[in-house]
A tleap script that builds the chain and sets N, CA, C and O, in Angstrom:
source leaprc.protein.ff14SB
mol = sequence {
  NMET ARG ALA THR ALA TRP ASN ASP GLY GLY
  THR THR TYR GLY ILE SER VAL GLY PRO ALA
  ASN ARG ASP ARG TYR PHE GLN ARG GLY TRP
  SER HIE ILE GLU VAL GLU MET ASP GLY GLN
  VAL HIE SER ILE PRO LEU THR GLY GLY PHE
  TRP ASN LYS CYS PRO GLU PHE ARG SER PRO
  ALA VAL ARG GLU TRP LEU ARG ARG HIE ARG
  ALA LEU GLU TRP PRO ASP ARG LYS PRO PRO
  VAL VAL GLU LEU VAL PRO LEU GLY GLU ASN
  ARG PHE ARG LEU GLU CALA
}
set mol.1.N position { -15.521 5.027 -4.349 }
set mol.1.CA position { -14.545 6.086 -4.221 }
set mol.1.C position { -14.332 6.737 -5.575 }
set mol.1.O position { -14.423 6.081 -6.613 }
set mol.2.N position { -14.052 8.017 -5.557 }
set mol.2.CA position { -13.732 8.729 -6.790 }
set mol.2.C position { -12.259 8.498 -7.100 }
set mol.2.O position { -11.401 8.565 -6.221 }
set mol.3.N position { -11.992 8.226 -8.362 }
set mol.3.CA position { -10.631 8.009 -8.844 }
set mol.3.C position { -10.546 8.666 -10.218 }
set mol.3.O position { -11.546 9.162 -10.738 }
set mol.4.N position { -9.360 8.669 -10.797 }
set mol.4.CA position { -9.201 9.274 -12.124 }
set mol.4.C position { -8.417 8.347 -13.040 }
set mol.4.O position { -7.647 7.499 -12.589 }
set mol.5.N position { -8.635 8.531 -14.332 }
set mol.5.CA position { -7.836 7.811 -15.321 }
set mol.5.C position { -6.394 8.297 -15.211 }
set mol.5.O position { -6.141 9.424 -14.786 }
set mol.6.N position { -5.461 7.444 -15.595 }
set mol.6.CA position { -4.037 7.756 -15.521 }
set mol.6.C position { -3.364 7.264 -16.793 }
set mol.6.O position { -3.739 6.228 -17.342 }
set mol.7.N position { -2.363 8.017 -17.261 }
set mol.7.CA position { -1.589 7.627 -18.439 }
set mol.7.C position { -0.144 8.047 -18.235 }
set mol.7.O position { 0.127 9.118 -17.694 }
set mol.8.N position { 0.779 7.205 -18.668 }
set mol.8.CA position { 2.206 7.500 -18.490 }
set mol.8.C position { 2.765 8.405 -19.589 }
set mol.8.O position { 3.974 8.629 -19.654 }
set mol.9.N position { 1.904 8.915 -20.435 }
set mol.9.CA position { 2.349 9.725 -21.559 }
set mol.9.C position { 2.550 8.898 -22.808 }
set mol.9.O position { 2.860 9.438 -23.870 }
set mol.10.N position { 2.378 7.598 -22.693 }
set mol.10.CA position { 2.526 6.679 -23.816 }
set mol.10.C position { 1.313 5.786 -23.931 }
set mol.10.O position { 0.180 6.259 -24.022 }
set mol.11.N position { 1.566 4.478 -23.925 }
set mol.11.CA position { 0.479 3.523 -24.138 }
set mol.11.C position { -0.003 2.839 -22.864 }
set mol.11.O position { -0.901 1.998 -22.919 }
set mol.12.N position { 0.577 3.183 -21.722 }
set mol.12.CA position { 0.169 2.544 -20.466 }
set mol.12.C position { -0.900 3.393 -19.785 }
set mol.12.O position { -0.726 4.592 -19.567 }
set mol.13.N position { -2.005 2.738 -19.457 }
set mol.13.CA position { -3.126 3.400 -18.804 }
set mol.13.C position { -3.443 2.698 -17.501 }
set mol.13.O position { -3.137 1.522 -17.308 }
set mol.14.N position { -4.062 3.455 -16.615 }
set mol.14.CA position { -4.443 2.896 -15.335 }
set mol.14.C position { -5.466 3.773 -14.652 }
set mol.14.O position { -6.046 4.677 -15.253 }
set mol.15.N position { -5.674 3.479 -13.370 }
set mol.15.CA position { -6.589 4.245 -12.540 }
set mol.15.C position { -5.818 4.729 -11.323 }
set mol.15.O position { -5.231 3.935 -10.588 }
set mol.16.N position { -5.828 6.033 -11.120 }
set mol.16.CA position { -5.164 6.630 -9.966 }
set mol.16.C position { -6.184 6.790 -8.843 }
set mol.16.O position { -7.199 7.469 -9.000 }
set mol.17.N position { -5.898 6.153 -7.705 }
set mol.17.CA position { -6.823 6.222 -6.572 }
set mol.17.C position { -6.417 7.300 -5.577 }
set mol.17.O position { -7.224 7.694 -4.735 }
set mol.18.N position { -5.176 7.785 -5.658 }
set mol.18.CA position { -4.688 8.792 -4.726 }
set mol.18.C position { -4.297 8.184 -3.390 }
set mol.18.O position { -4.763 7.098 -3.045 }
set mol.19.N position { -3.452 8.867 -2.637 }
set mol.19.CA position { -2.951 8.321 -1.368 }
set mol.19.C position { -4.036 8.066 -0.318 }
set mol.19.O position { -3.986 7.051 0.376 }
set mol.20.N position { -5.011 8.965 -0.191 }
set mol.20.CA position { -6.044 8.792 0.842 }
set mol.20.C position { -6.897 7.550 0.574 }
set mol.20.O position { -7.151 6.768 1.491 }
set mol.21.N position { -7.342 7.359 -0.679 }
set mol.21.CA position { -8.132 6.166 -1.018 }
set mol.21.C position { -7.289 4.904 -0.899 }
set mol.21.O position { -7.770 3.874 -0.428 }
set mol.22.N position { -6.039 4.983 -1.324 }
set mol.22.CA position { -5.139 3.832 -1.201 }
set mol.22.C position { -5.061 3.389 0.254 }
set mol.22.O position { -5.210 2.205 0.559 }
set mol.23.N position { -4.830 4.329 1.138 }
set mol.23.CA position { -4.670 3.991 2.552 }
set mol.23.C position { -5.967 3.512 3.189 }
set mol.23.O position { -5.940 2.718 4.130 }
set mol.24.N position { -7.096 3.983 2.688 }
set mol.24.CA position { -8.394 3.600 3.267 }
set mol.24.C position { -8.928 2.272 2.739 }
set mol.24.O position { -9.479 1.483 3.507 }
set mol.25.N position { -8.773 2.012 1.436 }
set mol.25.CA position { -9.450 0.879 0.809 }
set mol.25.C position { -8.547 -0.286 0.407 }
set mol.25.O position { -9.048 -1.345 0.029 }
set mol.26.N position { -7.231 -0.113 0.480 }
set mol.26.CA position { -6.303 -1.148 0.020 }
set mol.26.C position { -5.442 -1.617 1.181 }
set mol.26.O position { -5.156 -0.857 2.106 }
set mol.27.N position { -5.032 -2.886 1.120 }
set mol.27.CA position { -4.187 -3.454 2.173 }
set mol.27.C position { -2.809 -3.771 1.609 }
set mol.27.O position { -2.678 -4.293 0.502 }
set mol.28.N position { -1.793 -3.447 2.385 }
set mol.28.CA position { -0.405 -3.645 1.938 }
set mol.28.C position { -0.079 -5.094 1.593 }
set mol.28.O position { 0.816 -5.334 0.781 }
set mol.29.N position { -0.751 -6.035 2.161 }
set mol.29.CA position { -0.469 -7.441 1.887 }
set mol.29.C position { -0.967 -7.929 0.533 }
set mol.29.O position { -0.627 -9.035 0.114 }
set mol.30.N position { -1.759 -7.131 -0.149 }
set mol.30.CA position { -2.308 -7.547 -1.437 }
set mol.30.C position { -1.247 -7.441 -2.529 }
set mol.30.O position { -0.590 -6.409 -2.665 }
set mol.31.N position { -1.085 -8.497 -3.295 }
set mol.31.CA position { -0.184 -8.455 -4.447 }
set mol.31.C position { -0.936 -8.039 -5.712 }
set mol.31.O position { -0.337 -7.593 -6.690 }
set mol.32.N position { -2.255 -8.195 -5.669 }
set mol.32.CA position { -3.093 -7.839 -6.817 }
set mol.32.C position { -4.491 -7.487 -6.314 }
set mol.32.O position { -4.831 -7.717 -5.153 }
set mol.33.N position { -5.283 -6.926 -7.213 }
set mol.33.CA position { -6.692 -6.698 -6.941 }
set mol.33.C position { -7.498 -7.309 -8.076 }
set mol.33.O position { -6.985 -7.522 -9.174 }
set mol.34.N position { -8.751 -7.584 -7.800 }
set mol.34.CA position { -9.687 -8.067 -8.800 }
set mol.34.C position { -10.602 -6.898 -9.135 }
set mol.34.O position { -11.250 -6.340 -8.250 }
set mol.35.N position { -10.657 -6.527 -10.410 }
set mol.35.CA position { -11.461 -5.374 -10.821 }
set mol.35.C position { -12.487 -5.825 -11.852 }
set mol.35.O position { -12.139 -6.366 -12.902 }
set mol.36.N position { -13.749 -5.595 -11.536 }
set mol.36.CA position { -14.842 -5.895 -12.458 }
set mol.36.C position { -15.037 -4.690 -13.374 }
set mol.36.O position { -15.241 -3.567 -12.914 }
set mol.37.N position { -14.972 -4.945 -14.671 }
set mol.37.CA position { -15.165 -3.900 -15.673 }
set mol.37.C position { -16.166 -4.399 -16.700 }
set mol.37.O position { -15.899 -5.360 -17.421 }
set mol.38.N position { -17.306 -3.752 -16.764 }
set mol.38.CA position { -18.351 -4.137 -17.716 }
set mol.38.C position { -18.680 -5.622 -17.617 }
set mol.38.O position { -18.848 -6.289 -18.638 }
set mol.39.N position { -18.774 -6.146 -16.393 }
set mol.39.CA position { -19.186 -7.523 -16.166 }
set mol.39.C position { -18.077 -8.560 -16.199 }
set mol.39.O position { -18.319 -9.722 -15.872 }
set mol.40.N position { -16.875 -8.177 -16.582 }
set mol.40.CA position { -15.746 -9.106 -16.607 }
set mol.40.C position { -14.776 -8.761 -15.483 }
set mol.40.O position { -14.516 -7.587 -15.218 }
set mol.41.N position { -14.240 -9.788 -14.821 }
set mol.41.CA position { -13.309 -9.573 -13.720 }
set mol.41.C position { -11.879 -9.767 -14.213 }
set mol.41.O position { -11.568 -10.745 -14.893 }
set mol.42.N position { -11.019 -8.820 -13.858 }
set mol.42.CA position { -9.615 -8.849 -14.257 }
set mol.42.C position { -8.741 -8.798 -13.015 }
set mol.42.O position { -8.997 -8.014 -12.100 }
set mol.43.N position { -7.713 -9.631 -12.984 }
set mol.43.CA position { -6.727 -9.608 -11.914 }
set mol.43.C position { -5.627 -8.628 -12.307 }
set mol.43.O position { -4.997 -8.774 -13.355 }
set mol.44.N position { -5.404 -7.632 -11.460 }
set mol.44.CA position { -4.445 -6.576 -11.782 }
set mol.44.C position { -3.406 -6.503 -10.664 }
set mol.44.O position { -3.766 -6.331 -9.499 }
set mol.45.N position { -2.120 -6.630 -11.004 }
set mol.45.CA position { -1.079 -6.569 -9.968 }
set mol.45.C position { -0.924 -5.157 -9.402 }
set mol.45.O position { -1.132 -4.164 -10.099 }
set mol.46.N position { -0.557 -5.096 -8.134 }
set mol.46.CA position { -0.196 -3.826 -7.503 }
set mol.46.C position { 1.322 -3.772 -7.448 }
set mol.46.O position { 1.958 -4.659 -6.879 }
set mol.47.N position { 1.898 -2.748 -8.030 }
set mol.47.CA position { 3.356 -2.624 -8.060 }
set mol.47.C position { 3.857 -2.065 -6.732 }
set mol.47.O position { 3.076 -1.537 -5.940 }
set mol.48.N position { 5.147 -2.183 -6.494 }
set mol.48.CA position { 5.746 -1.608 -5.293 }
set mol.48.C position { 5.536 -0.109 -5.229 }
set mol.48.O position { 5.391 0.455 -4.144 }
set mol.49.N position { 5.520 0.536 -6.378 }
set mol.49.CA position { 5.301 1.970 -6.435 }
set mol.49.C position { 3.923 2.396 -5.959 }
set mol.49.O position { 3.733 3.544 -5.559 }
set mol.50.N position { 2.961 1.483 -5.999 }
set mol.50.CA position { 1.603 1.779 -5.539 }
set mol.50.C position { 1.627 2.293 -4.102 }
set mol.50.O position { 0.846 3.170 -3.735 }
set mol.51.N position { 2.526 1.741 -3.297 }
set mol.51.CA position { 2.604 2.111 -1.881 }
set mol.51.C position { 3.566 3.270 -1.636 }
set mol.51.O position { 3.762 3.672 -0.489 }
set mol.52.N position { 4.156 3.803 -2.673 }
set mol.52.CA position { 5.060 4.935 -2.527 }
set mol.52.C position { 4.423 6.172 -3.157 }
set mol.52.O position { 3.440 6.700 -2.638 }
set mol.53.N position { 4.972 6.624 -4.252 }
set mol.53.CA position { 4.489 7.856 -4.866 }
set mol.53.C position { 3.556 7.643 -6.052 }
set mol.53.O position { 3.162 8.611 -6.703 }
set mol.54.N position { 3.197 6.402 -6.345 }
set mol.54.CA position { 2.403 6.110 -7.542 }
set mol.54.C position { 1.164 5.294 -7.192 }
set mol.54.O position { 1.104 4.111 -7.526 }
set mol.55.N position { 0.176 5.890 -6.529 }
set mol.55.CA position { -1.008 5.119 -6.121 }
set mol.55.C position { -1.997 4.897 -7.266 }
set mol.55.O position { -3.144 5.340 -7.221 }
set mol.56.N position { -1.514 4.200 -8.285 }
set mol.56.CA position { -2.383 3.828 -9.391 }
set mol.56.C position { -2.133 2.371 -9.746 }
set mol.56.O position { -1.047 1.834 -9.528 }
set mol.57.N position { -3.165 1.747 -10.297 }
set mol.57.CA position { -2.979 0.397 -10.838 }
set mol.57.C position { -3.108 0.491 -12.347 }
set mol.57.O position { -3.906 1.264 -12.877 }
set mol.58.N position { -2.301 -0.318 -13.027 }
set mol.58.CA position { -2.182 -0.238 -14.484 }
set mol.58.C position { -2.460 -1.599 -15.111 }
set mol.58.O position { -2.112 -2.642 -14.558 }
set mol.59.N position { -3.091 -1.563 -16.270 }
set mol.59.CA position { -3.395 -2.822 -16.953 }
set mol.59.C position { -3.873 -2.535 -18.374 }
set mol.59.O position { -4.530 -1.524 -18.620 }
set mol.60.N position { -3.540 -3.426 -19.306 }
set mol.60.CA position { -4.130 -3.299 -20.646 }
set mol.60.C position { -5.661 -3.377 -20.593 }
set mol.60.O position { -6.338 -2.784 -21.433 }
set mol.61.N position { -6.205 -4.099 -19.617 }
set mol.61.CA position { -7.662 -4.192 -19.474 }
set mol.61.C position { -8.258 -2.822 -19.130 }
set mol.61.O position { -9.352 -2.491 -19.589 }
set mol.62.N position { -7.554 -2.034 -18.334 }
set mol.62.CA position { -8.023 -0.686 -18.007 }
set mol.62.C position { -8.002 0.180 -19.260 }
set mol.62.O position { -8.938 0.941 -19.508 }
set mol.63.N position { -6.934 0.067 -20.052 }
set mol.63.CA position { -6.868 0.838 -21.293 }
set mol.63.C position { -8.046 0.498 -22.199 }
set mol.63.O position { -8.668 1.393 -22.772 }
set mol.64.N position { -8.352 -0.774 -22.330 }
set mol.64.CA position { -9.463 -1.199 -23.171 }
set mol.64.C position { -10.790 -0.676 -22.626 }
set mol.64.O position { -11.650 -0.243 -23.393 }
set mol.65.N position { -10.958 -0.715 -21.301 }
set mol.65.CA position { -12.172 -0.203 -20.680 }
set mol.65.C position { -12.307 1.296 -20.960 }
set mol.65.O position { -13.387 1.764 -21.322 }
set mol.66.N position { -11.226 2.043 -20.797 }
set mol.66.CA position { -11.261 3.479 -21.096 }
set mol.66.C position { -11.589 3.726 -22.563 }
set mol.66.O position { -12.335 4.651 -22.882 }
set mol.67.N position { -11.040 2.910 -23.457 }
set mol.67.CA position { -11.345 3.054 -24.893 }
set mol.67.C position { -12.836 2.842 -25.147 }
set mol.67.O position { -13.466 3.615 -25.868 }
set mol.68.N position { -13.393 1.789 -24.548 }
set mol.68.CA position { -14.827 1.495 -24.742 }
set mol.68.C position { -15.703 2.636 -24.232 }
set mol.68.O position { -16.790 2.874 -24.759 }
set mol.69.N position { -15.234 3.331 -23.218 }
set mol.69.CA position { -16.007 4.433 -22.638 }
set mol.69.C position { -15.566 5.795 -23.174 }
set mol.69.O position { -15.882 6.837 -22.599 }
set mol.70.N position { -14.822 5.765 -24.297 }
set mol.70.CA position { -14.372 6.984 -24.991 }
set mol.70.C position { -13.644 7.937 -24.047 }
set mol.70.O position { -13.917 9.137 -24.015 }
set mol.71.N position { -12.716 7.377 -23.284 }
set mol.71.CA position { -12.002 8.171 -22.282 }
set mol.71.C position { -10.485 8.005 -22.379 }
set mol.71.O position { -9.791 8.142 -21.372 }
set mol.72.N position { -9.962 7.717 -23.560 }
set mol.72.CA position { -8.517 7.548 -23.720 }
set mol.72.C position { -7.772 8.873 -23.833 }
set mol.72.O position { -6.561 8.915 -23.617 }
set mol.73.N position { -8.461 9.938 -24.163 }
set mol.73.CA position { -7.808 11.238 -24.319 }
set mol.73.C position { -8.540 12.244 -23.455 }
set mol.73.O position { -9.760 12.197 -23.302 }
set mol.74.N position { -7.749 13.168 -22.888 }
set mol.74.CA position { -8.342 14.220 -22.073 }
set mol.74.C position { -7.444 15.439 -22.092 }
set mol.74.O position { -6.257 15.339 -22.404 }
set mol.75.N position { -8.015 16.609 -21.754 }
set mol.75.CA position { -7.204 17.822 -21.699 }
set mol.75.C position { -6.120 17.701 -20.622 }
set mol.75.O position { -6.274 16.953 -19.658 }
set mol.76.N position { -5.043 18.432 -20.795 }
set mol.76.CA position { -3.935 18.406 -19.853 }
set mol.76.C position { -4.420 18.642 -18.420 }
set mol.76.O position { -5.117 19.615 -18.133 }
set mol.77.N position { -4.035 17.731 -17.538 }
set mol.77.CA position { -4.346 17.804 -16.101 }
set mol.77.C position { -5.825 17.694 -15.773 }
set mol.77.O position { -6.244 18.101 -14.689 }
set mol.78.N position { -6.632 17.149 -16.690 }
set mol.78.CA position { -8.062 16.975 -16.450 }
set mol.78.C position { -8.495 15.568 -16.844 }
set mol.78.O position { -9.312 15.404 -17.750 }
set mol.79.N position { -7.952 14.543 -16.169 }
set mol.79.CA position { -8.317 13.170 -16.520 }
set mol.79.C position { -9.778 12.877 -16.169 }
set mol.79.O position { -10.342 13.503 -15.271 }
set mol.80.N position { -10.376 11.941 -16.868 }
set mol.80.CA position { -11.748 11.555 -16.556 }
set mol.80.C position { -11.855 11.030 -15.128 }
set mol.80.O position { -10.970 10.326 -14.643 }
set mol.81.N position { -12.949 11.383 -14.469 }
set mol.81.CA position { -13.231 10.893 -13.118 }
set mol.81.C position { -14.068 9.627 -13.260 }
set mol.81.O position { -15.008 9.574 -14.053 }
set mol.82.N position { -13.715 8.622 -12.489 }
set mol.82.CA position { -14.432 7.341 -12.492 }
set mol.82.C position { -14.781 6.975 -11.054 }
set mol.82.O position { -14.278 7.574 -10.104 }
set mol.83.N position { -15.646 5.986 -10.916 }
set mol.83.CA position { -15.982 5.443 -9.598 }
set mol.83.C position { -15.372 4.058 -9.493 }
set mol.83.O position { -15.516 3.232 -10.394 }
set mol.84.N position { -14.689 3.813 -8.384 }
set mol.84.CA position { -14.147 2.494 -8.090 }
set mol.84.C position { -14.859 2.032 -6.830 }
set mol.84.O position { -14.604 2.534 -5.735 }
set mol.85.N position { -15.747 1.075 -6.997 }
set mol.85.CA position { -16.617 0.631 -5.904 }
set mol.85.C position { -15.991 -0.564 -5.194 }
set mol.85.O position { -15.778 -1.605 -5.815 }
set mol.86.N position { -15.691 -0.430 -3.896 }
set mol.86.CA position { -15.170 -1.576 -3.141 }
set mol.86.C position { -16.263 -2.632 -2.977 }
set mol.86.O position { -17.386 -2.313 -2.588 }
set mol.87.N position { -15.933 -3.883 -3.274 }
set mol.87.CA position { -16.893 -4.983 -3.178 }
set mol.87.C position { -16.543 -5.949 -2.055 }
set mol.87.O position { -17.220 -6.961 -1.875 }
set mol.88.N position { -15.502 -5.649 -1.305 }
set mol.88.CA position { -15.062 -6.541 -0.231 }
set mol.88.C position { -13.768 -7.225 -0.609 }
set mol.88.O position { -13.507 -7.528 -1.773 }
set mol.89.N position { -12.951 -7.462 0.438 }
set mol.89.CA position { -11.623 -8.047 0.226 }
set mol.89.C position { -10.860 -7.185 -0.775 }
set mol.89.O position { -10.842 -5.960 -0.654 }
set mol.90.N position { -10.234 -7.819 -1.758 }
set mol.90.CA position { -9.441 -7.074 -2.757 }
set mol.90.C position { -10.183 -6.938 -4.092 }
set mol.90.O position { -9.564 -6.895 -5.155 }
set mol.91.N position { -11.513 -6.872 -4.019 }
set mol.91.CA position { -12.315 -6.814 -5.243 }
set mol.91.C position { -13.026 -5.465 -5.358 }
set mol.91.O position { -13.545 -4.930 -4.379 }
set mol.92.N position { -13.035 -4.930 -6.593 }
set mol.92.CA position { -13.621 -3.631 -6.865 }
set mol.92.C position { -14.392 -3.693 -8.184 }
set mol.92.O position { -14.176 -4.588 -9.001 }
set mol.93.N position { -15.299 -2.723 -8.379 }
set mol.93.CA position { -15.982 -2.579 -9.661 }
set mol.93.C position { -15.692 -1.181 -10.186 }
set mol.93.O position { -15.855 -0.202 -9.458 }
set mol.94.N position { -15.266 -1.077 -11.432 }
set mol.94.CA position { -14.948 0.195 -12.074 }
set mol.94.C position { -16.176 0.660 -12.857 }
set mol.94.O position { -16.731 -0.074 -13.675 }
set mol.95.N position { -16.586 1.914 -12.580 }
set mol.95.CA position { -17.765 2.478 -13.259 }
set mol.95.C position { -17.415 3.830 -13.849 }
set mol.95.O position { -16.673 4.614 -13.257 }
set mol.96.N position { -17.969 4.089 -15.033 }
set mol.96.CA position { -17.736 5.381 -15.700 }
set mol.96.C position { -18.566 6.467 -15.063 }
set mol.96.O position { -18.504 7.620 -15.488 }
savepdb mol mol.pdb
quit
């Protein structure tokens, strides 16, 4: 699925999947997801806001991944597009 980088305007980074992808690929019973980034798997919690108006997951691991891929900064309203590949259950792989 196509997703975009997300930033709160400060030091918190994440991946925004959008409402349609959230509803298609994620299950409400999940408290976290497992995300593979550059061969390492990270457990990332899903906040209550994920199911409301904030369909993004946030983690220092995502920030580090974006830094490694030179994607920490972007023009206003033009975040980098990434691929989030569903691997089954609550596991995904993040690709630049």
